[in-house]
C-alpha positions in Angstrom: 29.1 21.5 -0.4 29.6 17.9 -1.6 30.5 15.4 1.0 32.0 12.1 -0.2 33.0 8.8 1.4 36.0 7.4 -0.5 38.8 4.9 -0.5 42.4 5.8 -1.5 44.7 2.8 -1.7 43.6 0.9 1.5 42.4 3.9 3.5 38.7 4.8 3.8 37.8 8.3 4.7 35.2 11.1 4.4 35.9 14.1 2.4 34.7 17.2 0.6 34.7 17.3 -3.2 35.8 20.7 -4.7 35.9 20.6 -8.4 37.9 17.5 -9.3 39.8 17.3 -5.9 38.8 15.4 -2.8 39.9 16.9 0.5 39.8 14.5 3.5 38.0 15.7 6.6 39.4 16.0 10.1 37.3 14.3 12.7 33.7 13.2 12.2 32.0 14.4 9.1 28.6 15.1 10.8 30.1 17.6 13.2 32.3 20.6 12.4 33.6 20.4 8.8 37.4 20.9 8.8 39.5 19.9 5.8 42.9 18.3 6.0 45.8 17.9 3.6 46.7 16.4 1.2 43.9 16.3 -1.4 43.3 13.6 -4.0 42.2 13.7 -7.6 38.7 12.4 -8.0 39.8 9.9 -10.6 42.4 8.5 -8.2 39.9 7.5 -5.5 37.1 5.0 -5.3 33.8 6.6 -4.2 31.8 4.6 -1.6 28.2 4.9 -0.6 28.0 8.3 1.2 26.3 6.9 4.3 26.9 4.2 6.9 23.3 3.8 8.2 21.8 1.8 11.0 18.7 1.7 8.8 17.5 2.7 5.3 13.9 3.9 5.3 12.0 4.3 2.1 8.6 5.8 1.2 6.2 4.2 -1.2 3.8 6.1 -3.5 4.8 9.7 -2.7 4.4 11.3 -6.1 0.9 12.5 -7.2 1.7 11.7 -10.8 2.8 8.2 -9.9 -0.5 7.6 -8.0 -2.4 8.9 -11.0 -0.4 6.5 -13.3 -1.3 3.6 -11.1 -4.9 4.7 -10.7 -4.5 4.6 -6.9 -5.9 7.0 -4.3 -3.6 9.5 -2.6 -2.5 7.9 0.7 -3.5 9.7 3.9 -0.2 8.7 5.6 3.2 7.7 4.3 3.8 4.1 3.3 7.2 3.2 4.7 9.4 0.1 4.5 13.1 -0.7 5.1 16.1 -2.0 3.2 19.1 -3.6 5.0 22.4 -1.8 4.9 23.8 -4.9 3.1 21.9 -3.7 0.0 24.0 -0.5 -0.3 26.0 -0.1 -3.6 28.4 2.6 -4.6 28.4 4.8 -7.7 29.8 2.8 -10.7 29.5 -0.6 -9.1 27.3 -3.3 -10.5 23.8 -4.2 -9.6 23.6 -8.0 -9.4 20.5 -9.5 -11.2 19.7 -12.5 -8.9 19.1 -15.9 -10.4 15.4 -16.8 -10.4 14.2 -13.2 -10.6 12.0 -12.6 -13.6 11.8 -8.8 -13.6 14.2 -6.3 -12.0 13.1 -2.7 -11.9 14.8 0.7 -11.4 13.2 3.4 -9.2 14.8 6.9 -9.2 14.6 8.6 -5.8 15.8 11.6 -3.8 17.2 10.5 -0.5 18.6 12.4 2.5 21.1 11.5 5.2 20.5 12.2 8.9 23.3 14.1 10.7 22.3 13.7 14.4 20.2 11.6 16.6 16.5 12.6 16.7 13.2 11.4 18.1 9.7 13.0 17.7 11.1 15.7 15.5 8.8 18.6 14.5 8.5 19.5 10.8 9.6 23.0 11.8 12.9 21.6 13.1 13.4 18.9 10.5 16.2 20.7 8.6 18.4 20.7 11.7 18.6 16.9 11.4 19.5 16.6 7.7 23.1 16.5 6.6 22.2 16.7 2.9 20.7 15.0 -0.2 21.8 12.3 -2.5 20.5 9.9 -5.3 19.1 6.5 -4.6 17.9 3.7 -6.8 15.3 1.5 -5.1 16.1 -1.6 -7.1 13.1 -4.0 -6.9 12.5 -7.6 -8.0 9.0 -6.8 -9.2 7.8 -10.3 -9.7 8.7 -11.1 -6.1 7.0 -7.9 -4.8 3.8 -9.0 -6.5 4.2 -12.6 -5.2 4.9 -11.8 -1.6 2.5 -10.2 0.9 5.1 -7.7 2.0 8.1 -6.2 0.2 11.1 -7.2 2.2 12.5 -9.9 -0.1 11.9 -8.0 -3.3 13.8 -4.9 -2.1 16.6 -6.4 0.0 19.0 -8.3 -2.1 22.6 -7.3 -1.9 23.3 -4.4 -4.4 19.6 -3.4 -4.4 20.3 0.1 -2.9 22.7 2.1 -5.1 23.4 5.4 -3.3 25.5 8.4 -4.2 27.6 9.6 -5.7 27.9 12.2 -2.9 25.8 14.2 -0.4 24.9 17.7 -1.5 24.3 19.9 1.5 23.2 23.1 -0.2 19.9 22.4 -2.1 16.3 22.9 -1.4 14.3 19.7 -1.9 11.0 21.3 -2.8 11.3 21.5 -6.6 14.0 19.3 -7.9 13.9 17.4 -11.2 14.2 13.6 -10.7 15.1 11.5 -13.7 16.3 8.1 -14.7 18.1 7.0 -17.9 18.3 3.4 -19.1 21.2 3.0 -21.6 21.1 6.8 -22.2 17.3 6.9 -22.8 15.2 9.1 -20.6 12.6 6.9 -18.6 11.5 8.8 -15.5 11.1 12.5 -15.6 9.3 14.3 -12.8 9.8 16.8 -9.9 9.7 16.8 -6.2 7.1 19.4 -6.5 4.8 16.4 -7.1 5.5 15.0 -3.6 2.4 14.0 -1.6 4.4 14.3 1.7 7.2 16.8 2.0 10.6 16.1 3.4 9.9 17.9 6.8 6.6 15.9 7.1 8.4 12.6 6.4 11.2 13.1 8.9 8.7 14.1 11.6 6.4 11.1 10.8 9.2 8.6 10.7 10.9 9.9 13.9 7.7 9.4 15.8 8.0 5.7 15.0 11.8 5.1 15.3 14.8 7.0 16.6 16.9 8.3 13.8 20.7 8.1 14.1 23.6 9.8 12.3 24.1 8.2 8.9 20.5 6.9 8.6 19.1 7.3 5.1 15.5 8.3 4.3 14.4 8.0 0.6 11.3 9.9 -0.6 9.6 7.7 -3.2 9.8 7.3 -7.0 8.0 9.1 -9.8 6.1 7.5 -12.7 7.5 5.2 -15.4 9.6 2.7 -13.4 10.7 -0.1 -15.6 12.8 -3.3 -16.1 16.5 -3.7 -16.5 18.5 -6.5 -18.0 22.1 -7.7 -17.5 24.4 -5.5 -19.5 22.2 -2.4 -19.1 23.4 0.9 -17.6 21.0 2.8 -15.3 21.5 6.4 -14.3 19.6 8.3 -11.6 19.9 12.1 -12.0 18.6 14.6 -9.5 18.9 18.4 -10.2 21.5 20.0 -8.1 23.2 16.7 -7.1 24.4 14.8 -10.2 24.1 11.3 -11.6 24.4 8.0 -9.9 25.5 5.4 -12.5 25.4 1.6 -12.2 25.6 -1.3 -14.6 23.5 -4.4 -14.3 25.4 -7.7 -14.0 24.0 -11.3 -14.2 24.2 -13.1 -10.9 
């Protein structure tokens, strides 16, 4: 099932995408799924980021092939950091290239959305807390990341967290192809089979640090071959079983 957040005219709502039709949901989308009428054609609605998180938690260096590319040791524990929810960007909206930034990179990632409050979650029960999976682009001002001691500034500009286009609830995250395309050319090409830390391990690890709330987003790291974008470029994040998140880059 594909869960979407959308705007039709001035109304914002949650829905389920079936083929090319969007059916609005009755009640809260994290609880019982119940469709309402009428439905809308997908090309007549504006897709919004499919989460309203209290926090966005990301994992650094979680692919074995990426660690090998960087000639870095395999971490013994996940490296985590945060993006603000003001960085969220919808499918087909523009990433703003900030003035003064010298290099702006794409990072294709599999993300998942939390469906209920959780603390100290066991890996065995992790799936009970996951609504579904989506595509995320961890846009990074690489020159600022190298300049600063920590990563907050380089990762947190408005528009630096494209998310979507929807949440897919019926996939297994263990072996999914993760790719990025810059102006139609394949750049990143790996699989979640190369994860250092699995999705159940990550949700358990993070929930021991901070309480997770419905709508929170956890992203699982990027594979090798991240690279720069320029104003005018189109960047696409594709994840097997989900689809493509498409954004253009616009000069700030």
